[in-house]
N, C-alpha and C positions, 0 to 999 in steps of 0.2 A: 493521663494521656498515654496511649498505647504506642510505644516507640516502634514496635514490630510492624504495625500497620503503616506507620509513617514511612519507614524504610521501604516497605513494599510499594507504596505509592510513588516514592521518589524513583525507584527502579523502573516502574511502569512508564513514568514520564521520560526518564532518560532513554529507555529503549525505543519509545515511540518517536522521540526527537531525533535520535540517531538514525532510525530508518527513514524519517522524513528528510533529514539533511542529506543523506546519501541518495535518495530517490530524485531529488531536484537536479543535480548534475547528470544523473543517469538519464533523465528525461531529455536533457539537452543532447547528450551523446546519442540517444536513440533517434532523435530528430536528424542529426547529421548522418548517422549510419543508414537511416531510412531513406534519406534523399540520395545517398550514393549507391546503396545496394538493394533497397526495397524494404518492405515492412518486416519480413520474416527474420532477417538477422538482427534488426532493431529490437524486436520482441524477444528473441533468444537472448540478447545481451541483458535486457532488463530482468528476465527470469533467472538467468545464471547468477547475476549479482544478488538477486533476492534469495536464491538458494544458498549462496555463500554466506550471506548475512544470517540466515536461519541457522546454518551449521555453526557459525561463529558464536551466535547468541546461545545456542544450546550447550556448546563447549564451555563458554565463560560463566554462564549463570546456572547451568544444570536445571533448566526449566523444561516442562513438557511441551508438546506440540500445541496443545490447546492454549496455553499461555502465549506462545509465540504468534498464533493465529490472531489473537485479540490485540496484542500489543506490538506487533511487528508487521505481519503480512498485509493486513488490511490498510494500515497507515501507509506502508510502502507503495502498495498498488495505487491507492488514491493519489498520493503525491507524485508518483511517477507519471501516471496518465495525465494528471492536471498540469504538470510542468511541461510535458510533451506537447499538449494542446496549446498551452500558453506560448511556448517558444515558436510553435508553428504559425501562430497568428501575430507575432510581433514583427 
């Protein structure tokens, strides 16, 4: 059994889960901000938090942008938009 690959897989799952867990409350905050001030500040909030997460991930894990795109950015964007839509319809 290759422990190096197993550790890499755990790291991918951890980073994907972290991005998804942060994106859900950001979707709720985006809904509240969007109702109060419009869509532009809500989108800016989501993107700013995404960029901060990307910066933090790169500093902590020393991974390249390609790794973060696959294991962070797309997961975050999907969870953020999905939670925003969910909370808007509840």
